[in-house]
N, C-alpha and C positions, 0 to 999 in steps of 0.2 A: 379142220385141216384142209378140206376142199377149198374153202375160201382163202386160206393163207396161200395156197399154191396159185390160185387165180390172181390174187393181189400181187404176188411175186412176179408172175408172168406179165402182168400189166406194167409193172415198174420197169422190167427189163426191156419191154418193147416200146417204151415211151421215147419219142425222138429227143435227141440231145438238144438242149437249149443253145441258141447262138450266143457266142461270147461278145461282150462289148469291150472296146478299147478306146482310150482317150489319148489323143496326141496333141500336145501343146505347140503353138506357134510362138517361138521365142526370139527375143532380141539377142539373148545371150544365155547359154546353158551353164551348168555348174562347173564345167571344165574350161569356161571362158570362150568357147566357140560362138561366133556371132552369126546371127540370122540363120537359125536352124529350127528344125522340127524336133521335138523331144524323142521321137522314134524315127530314125532315118530309114530303117527297114522294118516294116511291120509284117508279121506273119499271122494270117488268120485263116479260118476255114470258110468254105462257101456258106453263105447265110449269116456270117458275122457282120457286125456293124462297127464302124470307126467314127468317132466324133472328134473333129478338129476344133480346138478351143484357142482363140487368140488371147495372148496375154497383154497385148497392146493393140491399138487401132489399125496399124498399118499392114497387117498380114491377111493373106487369103489362101485358098487352095484352088489351083487350076490343073485339071487333068490334061496331060500332054499325050500320053499313049497308054493303051490298055487292050486287052484281048477282045473287048466288045465295043471299041470305039466310044467309050463313055464320054458324054459331054457334061462337063462340070466346070464352073468358074464361080466361086462364091464371092460375095461382096467383102471388101476389106473390113476387118474388125468384126466380122460376124461368124458365129459358130456354124459349122456345117456337118451334116451326118450322112454317111453313105453305108448302105447294106450291100455287100458284095455277093452277086449271084453267079458270076462266071469265074472259073479258075484261071490263073495266070498272073503275070506281073503287071501292076499298074504303076505308072510313073507320073508324078505330079510335082508342081513347084508353087512357090509364092510368087505371084506375078510381079510385084514391085521389087523383089529381092532375088530373082532368078539368077542374075549376073553375079551375085555374091555367093552363090552356091546353096541357096535355100531350096533344096529338093528332097524328095523322099520316094520310097518304093513301098508298095504293098504286094506281098506274095500271097495269093489266095489258093488254098488247097495244096500247097507245096508244089504247084505247077510252075515250072520255069521254061516251058516250051516256047514262049514268045520272047525269050531273052534277046535274040538277034534283032527282032523288031524294036525292042526298047533301046538297044545299043545304037540303032540308027536314028532314033528320035532326036528332035532338035534340042540343043543345049547351048547356053550362052555363058561366056565368062568362066567363072570358077565352077559352074555347073558341069562343064564338059569333063573336067578331071574328076570331079566328085561322082558323076554318073558312072564313069568307068570303074572307079574304086568300089562303089556300092554293088555294081553288077559282078565284080570280081569276088565279092563276099558271099554271093549266092551259091 
């Protein structure tokens, strides 16, 4: 009985495992939207990892604004993985398709306190309208 209580206490105090999420870089999604990420707003916890997977050669991930000034620009057609250690909103785009609105947001830890910073970040072409729309959904 003593060991059962000890085992139960150990299980309850074990740290939660970080969740993994995969986001595809798509030429076209199931709804017919062109040049998009499969998740335009990803919500994760601190310590979680996102893997971006290109479905064709011409896509990448470039971080534009974040709470910790993250520097990231993956090579076109290459998978990239990021573990998020700081809460807040992260804004990224596909460098070749940013003007076509291929952008995404990651909200870490439910923290949207840097929303104004993200709203002022650079955006081009269709990305301007889409960024405003995505921020409005937060």
